[in-house]
C-alpha positions, 0 to 999 in steps of 0.5 A: 965928384971924381967918380961921377965925372968919370962916369959921365965923360965915359958915357958921353965921350966918343967911342964904344961907350957913347955908341952903347949909350946911343944904342940903348936910347934908340932901342927904347925909342924904337920900342915906343914907336912899335907900340903905337897902334897896339894900345887901344886908342893909340897915342894918349895925351897928344904928340907933345906928351908922347914925345916928352914921355918917350924921350924921358924914358929913352934917356933914362934907359940910355944912361941907367939901362932898362932897370932904372929909377923910372922903371922901378917907380913910374911916378917919378916921371911927374917929378922929372917934369 
């Protein structure tokens, strides 16, 4: 528990770690925004589904990086929600 506590506080406390976490989250959101219109048919499933998917991906990437449990197995999205 102490290692988990240290990792979470490190990532969420003010300073360079929080800035790095926010940068990864915003990069992921930007990537999803830039993809709008490039896919045939635009955003699939409506705004709520897009926001839910986008912010889930961005949050996971923010904490774990681009290689993470969700990128390895996209079926986990259904388990999360």
